[in-house]
N, C-alpha and C positions, 0 to 999 in steps of 0.2 A: 151717471154723475158727471157734472161739468166742473172741471177744476178751474180755479181762478188763474189768470195770467200771472206770471212771476212779478211783473211790475205792480199789478193791483195788490198782490199779497204784501209786497214791500211797503206800498203806500199805506195799507192798513196798519202795519206794524209801526211805521213812522208816526201816524196819527195817534195810536195808542200811547207811544212814548211821549209825544208832545202833550197830550192831555194829562199824563201822569206827572210830568215835570211841572206843568202849570198847577196841578193839584198841590204838590208839595211846596211850591213857591208861595202860593196863596196861604197855605197853612202856616208857613214860616212867618209871613208878613203879619197876619192877624194875631198870632200868638205873641209877637214881640212889639208890634206897633199899635195894634188895635183896629177897631172898626172905623173906616173913614167917616168923617163928620156928615157929608151929604147922605150917606147910607143910613146913618142914625136918624136923620130927619124923615126919610122914607119909612123906616121901621116904626117910628112914633105915629106917623100918619095912618098906617095900616092897622096898628094894634087895636084889638078889642072891637072890631067891626064884623058883623055877621058871625058871631062866635059859634052858634049852633051849626051852621053850615060848615064852618072851619073844622069843628070837632068831628062831624061826619066824614069829611074828606080825609082827616087825619087817620081815621080808622081804616082807610084804604090801604095803608101800609103796616097795619098790625097783623100779627099772626092769625088772629081770629078771622080775618078776611083772606089772607094769603094762603093759609093751609087748605081751606075748602077750594079755593081757586086752583091750587096745585093739584089737588085730588081730581078735580074736574078735568084738568088738562091731561092727567095721566089716563083717565078713562077715554078721552078723545084720542090720545096716542094709541091706545090699545085697539080702538074701533077704526081709526083711520091711519093706516101706516104711513101714508104720504106726508102726514104732518108730524110724524114721530121725531125726526131730527130737529125740527124747529122747536118742538115742545121741550125736548131734552135740553137744547141750548138755552131756552128761556128760563127753565127751572135752575139750571146750573148758574146762569148769570144772576138770577135772583138771590141765590144762596151766597154767591161770591160778593155781591153788592152789600148784602146785609152783614156778612162776616167782616169784610174788609173795612167797611165804614165803622163798625164797632171797634175793630183793632186800631184804626187811625185815630179815633176819638181818644183812646188811651195814650197813643203816642204824642198827640199834640196837647192834650189836657186843657183845652180851653173851657173856662167856666160858662155855665148857662146864663142867659139873661135873667134879671131879677124882676122884670115887669111882666111876669107870666100871667096868663088868663086860663081859667078852668082847671088846669093840671100843672103842678110843679114837677117838671122832669129834672131829675138830679144827675143824670149821666152827663158826660162831657158834651161839648157843643159842636166842635168842628171835626169832621164834616157832618152834615145832616144825613142821617141814615134814611129818613123819609125821602129826601131829594134823590139819593142814590138809588133806592128801590123803585121810586116812581119812574126815574129815567131808565134804569136797567131792566125793568119789567114791563110797565105800561108803555113806555116809549119804544122799547124794542118790539113789543107786539104791534104797535102802530106801524112800524116799518115792515114787519113780517106780513101783516095783513095787507098793507098797501101793495106789496110786491106779489101777492097771491092772485089766484083767479076766482076768488070768492065773489058771489053776487053781493053788491052793496059794500064792497071793500073800501071805497073812498069814504063813505059815511062812518063805517066802523073805525077805520084808521083815524079819521078826524076826531071822533069822540075819544079815542084812546089817547091821542096826543094832547088833547086839552086837559086830560087828567094830570099831566106832569106840572104845568104852571099852576093849576088849581090847588094841588097839594102843597106846592111851594108857598103860594099865597096863604094857605091855611096855617102853615107853621109860623108865618109872620103875624097873622091875625091873632094867634094864640100866645104870641110872645115867647115861642119855644126856641127860636133860632134867630141869628143875624142873617142878613142877606149873603154875606160871604160864606156862611155855613152851607147855605143852599147851593151857592156856586161851587163850593168844594165837593158837595155830594154829586152834583151833575158832572163835574170833571172826572171824579173817580169812576162813576158809572160809565161815562163815555170811554175811558181808558179800558175798562173791563169788556165793554161791548165790542170795541174795535179789536182788542186782542182776541176775543172769542171769534170774531169774523175771520181773523187771520188764521186761527187754529182750525176752524171748520173747513176751510179750503174750498168751499163751493157755494 
């Protein structure tokens, strides 16, 4: 096991704290002042485009997809011990992103958009749990694969990283979130990932 230098660990913790502060600052802003007008125009432009594709992408962060993916990763961890630590870290991060986004939604209590398409989601809006899970799971795996010695790692990592903005786009296309909700989900996930990197120590 190769431990991180002390300076690198401190840097990870600083980044985690910075992302967390930005997350709470953005949440405070949007729940008291609202969505900036330029972003509202962007949201209207994206709304109700390619809704079938958007709906399929949205399913990428539902439990019906994530639970089988988690089971598959557990099987891989059992079969390939060298991947065990990375798989455990990714699954813990996934659960934390999901749970903390849900908790934060209740803390901020931001109402959902009313111009929804396909499905009217009645939970609170900030932060987007889809953006948090996409960043904290698919985005983390893109980074883990890119740093591995797998054949074709660049292609796989590239495909995984594209999933993150694709899912964020889908939430806008379906009218499920504001842009700032997505930004909040990404910031929250980034804080969790960097804190996890600090805790892993290698």
